MARLUMVO-338737 format. One line per field, with one value per residue (C-alpha): residue in one letter; x, y, z. Coordinates in steps of 0.5 Angstrom, whole numbers, plus 2048, in hexadecimal, padded with zeros to 3 digits. Layout:
MARLUMVO-338737
r [A;...]
px [X;...]
py [Y;...]
pz [Z;...]
END
This chain:
MARLUMVO-338737
r [M;N;I;L;V;L;G;S;G;G;R;E;H;A;L;A;N;A;L;K;S;K;N;N;H;V;Y;I;Y;P;G;N;A;G;I;F;T;D;S;D;I;M;K;T;S;I;E;K;M;N;E;S;E;V;L;E;F;V;K;S;E;N;I;E;L;V;V;I;G;P;E;N;L;L;A;D;G;Y;A;D;F;L;R;S;H;G;V;R;V;F;G;P;S;K;E;A;A;R;L;E;S;S;K;I;F;S;K;E;L;M;K;K;W;N;I;P;T;A;D;F;H;I;A;E;T;Y;E;E;A;V;E;F;I;N;S;D;T;F;S;L;D;E;G;I;V;L;K;A;D;G;L;A;A;G;K;G;V;V;V;T;F;S;K;D;E;A;L;S;T;A;Y;D;F;M;K;N;E;N;I;S;V;K;T;N;R;L;L;I;E;K;C;L;K;G;K;E;L;S;A;F;A;L;C;D;G;Q;N;F;F;Y;L;G;T;A;C;D;Y;K;R;L;K;D;G;D;E;G;P;N;T;G;G;M;G;C;Y;T;P;R;Q;W;P;G;Q;D;V;E;N;K;I;K;S;Q;V;I;D;P;I;L;K;A;L;T;E;L;G;H;P;F;I;G;T;L;F;C;G;L;M;I;K;N;D;E;V;N;V;I;E;F;N;V;R;F;G;D;P;E;T;Q;T;I;L;P;L;I;D;G;D;L;S;E;I;L;Y;L;A;A;T;G;S;L;K;S;L;K;S;E;F;K;L;K;D;L;F;S;V;H;L;V;K;S;S;E;G;Y;P;S;I;D;G;T;K;M;N;L;E;N;T;I;L;G;S;I;E;P;D;E;F;N;K;L;F;Y;A;G;V;K;E;K;D;N;K;L;V;N;S;G;G;R;V;F;G;I;T;A;L;A;K;T;L;E;E;A;R;E;S;A;Y;Q;N;L;G;K;V;T;F;E;G;E;H;Y;R;T;D;I;A;K;V]
px [895;891;896;895;89A;899;89B;899;89F;8A3;8A7;8A1;89E;8A5;8A4;89D;89F;8A4;8A0;89A;899;894;895;895;890;893;88F;892;890;890;893;891;88D;892;894;88D;88D;890;88A;88E;890;88A;887;885;87F;884;882;887;88E;88E;890;889;887;88D;88C;885;886;88C;887;881;885;889;890;896;89B;89B;8A1;8A2;8A5;8A6;8AB;8A6;8A1;8A7;8A9;8A2;8A3;89E;8A2;8A2;89A;899;89E;89B;894;898;898;89E;8A2;8A7;8AA;8AE;8AC;8AC;8B2;8B6;8B3;8B7;8BC;8B9;8B4;8BA;8C1;8C4;8C2;8C5;8CB;8CD;8CB;8D0;8D6;8D5;8D5;8DB;8D6;8DA;8D6;8D8;8DB;8D5;8D3;8CD;8CA;8C5;8C3;8C3;8C8;8CD;8CC;8CE;8D4;8D6;8D5;8D9;8DF;8E0;8E2;8DF;8E2;8DC;8E1;8E0;8D8;8D4;8CD;8C8;8C2;8BC;8BC;8B5;8B1;8B0;8AE;8B4;8B5;8B9;8C0;8C4;8CB;8CF;8D5;8D3;8D3;8CE;8C9;8CB;8C9;8C3;8C1;8C3;8BE;8B8;8B9;8B9;8B6;8B2;8AA;8A9;8AD;8AA;8B0;8B1;8B6;8B9;8BF;8C4;8C8;8CE;8D3;8D9;8D7;8D9;8DC;8DB;8D5;8CE;8CB;8C5;8C5;8BF;8BF;8B8;8B9;8B5;8B9;8BF;8C0;8C0;8BF;8C3;8BE;8C3;8C5;8C3;8C5;8C0;8C0;8BE;8BF;8BA;8BD;8C2;8C9;8C8;8C6;8C0;8BD;8BC;8B6;8B3;8B6;8B6;8B8;8BC;8C0;8C3;8CA;8CC;8D4;8D5;8D7;8D9;8D9;8DF;8DB;8D4;8D8;8DA;8D3;8D0;8D6;8D7;8D0;8CA;8CD;8CF;8C9;8C4;8C9;8C8;8C1;8C0;8C5;8C0;8BA;8B7;8B9;8B8;8B2;8B1;8B5;8BC;8BE;8C5;8C7;8CE;8D4;8D9;8E0;8E6;8E2;8E1;8DA;8D7;8D0;8CC;8C6;8C2;8BA;8B6;8B1;8B1;8B4;8B0;8B2;8B7;8B1;8AE;8B5;8B7;8B0;8AE;8B5;8B3;8B3;8AF;8AA;8AA;8A4;8A8;8AE;8AB;8A6;8AC;8B0;8AA;8A9;8B1;8B2;8B7;8BB;8B6;8B5;8B5;8B3;8B8;8B7;8BC;8BC;8BB;8C1;8BF;8C0;8BB;8BA;8B4;8B2;8AE;8A9;8A8;8A3;8A6;8A8;8AB;8AE;8AC;8AD;8AB;8A3;8A4;89E;89F;89C;897;890;892;890;894;894;896;899;89D;89B;89F;8A2;8A8;8AD;8A9;8A6;8A2;8A1;89D;89E;89C;895;88E;887;883;87D;87F;886;88D;890;897;896;89D;8A4;8A6;8A1;8A3;8A8;8AA;8AF;8B2;8B6;8BB;8C1;8C5;8C5;8C5;8BF;8BB;8BC;8BA;8B4;8B2;8B3;8AF;8A9;8AA;8A8;8A1;89E;89E;89B;89B;8A1;8A5;8AC;8B1;8B9;8BC;8C2;8C0;8C4;8C9;8CF]
py [8EB;8E7;8E5;8E1;8E2;8DD;8DF;8E4;8E8;8EE;8EA;8E9;8F0;8F2;8ED;8EF;8F7;8F6;8F2;8F6;8FB;8FD;8F7;8F2;8F0;8ED;8E8;8E6;8E0;8E0;8E7;8EB;8F0;8F6;8F3;8F4;8FC;8FC;8FC;8FA;8F4;8EF;8E9;8E3;8DE;8D8;8D6;8D1;8D1;8CA;8C8;8C7;8CE;8D1;8CE;8CF;8D7;8D7;8D4;8D8;8DF;8DD;8DE;8DE;8DE;8DB;8DE;8DA;8DD;8D9;8D3;8CE;8CE;8CD;8C7;8C5;8C4;8CA;8CC;8C4;8C4;8CA;8C9;8C2;8C5;8CA;8D0;8D5;8D5;8D9;8D5;8CE;8C7;8C3;8C0;8C6;8C9;8C4;8C9;8CD;8C8;8C3;8C7;8C0;8BF;8C6;8C5;8BE;8C1;8C7;8C2;8BE;8C4;8C8;8CE;8D1;8D0;8CF;8C8;8C4;8BE;8BA;8B7;8B1;8B1;8B5;8B1;8B2;8B9;8B9;8B5;8BA;8C0;8BD;8BB;8C3;8C1;8C8;8CD;8D0;8D6;8D8;8D6;8D0;8D0;8CB;8CA;8C6;8C3;8C5;8CB;8CF;8D6;8D9;8D6;8CF;8D3;8D4;8D7;8D6;8D7;8D3;8CB;8CB;8CF;8CA;8C4;8C7;8C9;8C2;8C0;8C5;8C4;8BC;8BA;8C0;8BF;8C6;8C9;8CA;8C9;8C1;8BE;8B6;8B9;8BF;8C3;8C5;8CA;8CF;8D6;8DA;8E1;8E7;8EB;8E8;8EA;8E7;8E6;8E5;8E2;8E1;8DA;8D7;8D0;8D1;8D8;8DE;8E5;8E8;8EC;8EF;8EF;8F1;8F1;8EE;8EF;8E8;8EA;8EC;8F2;8F8;8F6;8EF;8EC;8E8;8E2;8E1;8E3;8E3;8EA;8F1;8F5;8F6;8FA;8FA;8FB;8FF;8FF;8F9;8F3;8F5;8F2;8ED;8EA;8EA;8E6;8E1;8E1;8DF;8DA;8D7;8D7;8D8;8D5;8CE;8CD;8CE;8C9;8C4;8C4;8C3;8BD;8BA;8BB;8C1;8C8;8CE;8D3;8D8;8DD;8DA;8DD;8DD;8DE;8E0;8E2;8E6;8E7;8EA;8E9;8E2;8DF;8D9;8D7;8D7;8D4;8D4;8D6;8D5;8DB;8E2;8E4;8E8;8EE;8EE;8EE;8F4;8F7;8F6;8F6;8FD;8FE;8FB;8FF;8FA;8F5;8F0;8EC;8EB;8E8;8E4;8E1;8E0;8DC;8D8;8D6;8D5;8DB;8E0;8E0;8E4;8EA;8F0;8F5;8F9;8F7;8F9;8FC;904;908;908;905;902;901;8FC;8FC;8F7;8F8;8F1;8EF;8EF;8E8;8E7;8E2;8DC;8D5;8D3;8D4;8DB;8DF;8E5;8EC;8EC;8EF;8F6;8FC;8FE;906;90B;909;90C;90E;90A;90D;90B;90C;90A;903;900;8F8;8F4;8ED;8EB;8EF;8ED;8F1;8F2;8F7;8FA;8FB;8F8;8F5;8F1;8E9;8E7;8E7;8EC;8F1;8F6;8F9;900;901;907;909;90F;911;90F;90A;90F;913;90C;90A;911;910;909;90B;911;90D;907;90C;90E;907;904;8FF;8FC;8F8;8F9;8F8;8FA;8FB;902;900;8FD;900;904;902]
pz [884;88A;890;896;89C;8A1;8A8;8AE;8B0;8AF;8A9;8A6;8A7;8A4;89E;89C;89D;898;893;893;88D;888;884;88A;88E;894;899;8A0;8A4;8AA;8AB;8B1;8B3;8B2;8AB;8A9;8AB;8A4;8A0;89A;89D;89D;8A1;89E;89F;8A2;8A9;8AB;8A9;8A5;89E;89B;89D;89B;894;894;895;890;88A;88C;88C;886;88A;886;88B;892;897;89D;8A3;8A9;8A9;8AD;8A6;8A2;8A7;8A6;89F;89D;897;894;895;891;88C;88B;889;884;889;888;88F;891;897;897;897;89E;89C;89A;8A1;8A5;8A4;8AA;8AD;8AE;8B1;8B0;8A9;8A8;8AB;8A8;8A1;8A2;8A4;89E;89A;89D;89F;8A5;8AB;8B3;8B5;8B8;8BB;8BB;8C1;8C0;8C7;8CE;8D1;8CB;8CB;8D3;8D1;8CB;8CF;8D5;8D1;8CF;8C8;8C6;8CB;8D0;8D0;8C9;8C9;8C7;8C3;8C4;8BF;8BF;8B9;8B6;8B6;8BC;8BB;8BC;8C3;8C2;8C2;8C8;8C8;8CE;8D2;8D8;8D8;8DD;8D9;8D3;8D7;8D9;8D2;8CF;8D5;8D3;8CC;8CC;8D3;8D6;8D5;8D7;8D2;8CB;8C7;8C6;8C2;8C1;8BE;8C1;8BD;8C1;8BD;8BE;8BF;8B9;8BA;8B6;8B4;8B2;8AB;8A8;8A0;89C;895;891;88D;888;889;884;884;88A;88B;890;894;899;8A1;8A8;8AF;8B4;8BB;8BF;8C6;8CA;8CE;8CC;8CB;8C8;8CF;8D1;8CE;8C6;8C3;8BC;8BB;8BE;8B9;8B2;8AE;8A7;8A6;8A0;8A0;8A4;8A2;89B;894;896;89C;897;892;897;89A;892;890;897;89A;895;88F;892;897;891;88D;893;893;88C;88C;891;88D;891;88D;891;88F;894;899;89B;8A2;8A4;8AB;8AB;8AF;8AC;8AF;8AB;8A5;8A5;8A5;8A9;8A9;8B0;8AD;8A7;8A7;8A1;8A1;8A2;8A9;8AF;8B0;8AA;8A5;8A8;8A8;8A0;89D;89E;89A;894;88D;888;888;88D;88A;884;887;88B;886;881;887;888;880;880;87B;87F;879;875;87A;876;87B;87F;886;88B;892;894;895;89D;8A3;8A7;8AE;8B1;8B9;8BC;8C2;8C6;8CC;8D3;8D4;8CD;8CC;8D0;8CF;8D6;8D6;8D9;8D7;8D3;8D5;8CF;8CD;8CE;8CA;8C5;8C5;8BF;8B8;8B3;8AC;8A7;8A1;89C;8A2;8A8;8A9;8AF;8AF;8B3;8B6;8BD;8BD;8BD;8BD;8C4;8C5;8BE;8C0;8BF;8C5;8C5;8C5;8C4;8C5;8C0;8BF;8BA;8B6;8B3;8AD;8AB;8A5;8A4;8A1;8A7;8AC;8B2;8AE;8AD;8B4;8B7;8B3;8B5;8BD;8BC;8B8;8BD;8C3;8C0;8C0;8C7;8CC;8D3;8D4;8CE;8CD;8C8;8C7;8C7;8C4;8BD;8B7;8BC;8B8]
END
């Protein structure tokens, strides 16, 4: 099968790595210089990310499946455009992608379909946001969450126990011209308590295949301190949360949201990413995303025992019920660690420490992977060019062994100004 992956980060590197095989030719655009150190992942002739160039390449290379990685492409309607030209696409339509591109749309849909989630208030103006925060309707002692309505590359969410911080965040998101996050409507939620879990389902519009779960570390620093990031590390829990909770995730979350979107006339094809809070075996939705997570993808996909391309193709063609081959996750633990650039994350324009040479590497094998994200080539060397630079994944029979192996490998690849957490998977 000829496959095109759209995207450039660690998630897309993991997708391309999982899709490549002797039977598949995998292309990626735009990719990054680190990804293309793998000779089995091919560059494209596409010069610019626009719909017509992508379609031209798809037709010229007889691409049989397009897998869209980033949420912004889905929100921009790339899946709709390609499908309108007969291309098989794994990724939701623009309207279905509103589940992520509009947090308010998502919350209102959850409320209508009785999907468990935190109590919330929608502020239509900055003045209304200030009034609501000052009203103390949601206790600051228990924490509140402020979310920009649209896509914000992981930077549009602030959890706080401080009224001053809540008010300043509302101002930044809605009024401050020097802040990259912009929103006209602000979602204010009660802070959920418990343990976070990411659950993934591969969907064909009507049916879904439950892929599995991962625990992500969002905060920049050890001990879950510092600002939120796109994710600093991840691991797969095996004994937790158990079959009863998994059944609730399927029946109370995945099934009803798929039915809701179908009722709206926008059946969901792609990866449904459920960000959940689990407490006392009860499930609440923090948010939905409409694509593979990052770094959850780098954590889960190396565990796949089966043909990922087959299941994504069947999902893209509405045929998951015809899945015949055995598809499961290996009976191993997976730990993924991220190294980021100095200054990450930044929403105030602070320049990160970039273009430092990346030294060292690891030899990828069945149990150890290196996935590149924010890198480029300079003077025939790889240098860091973004916030999250690369990640290391290790598989092992126990969580402790996987963690130890991941940190050993992480020390083999270095660059000036690097930052990483030292407590990932320390449970």
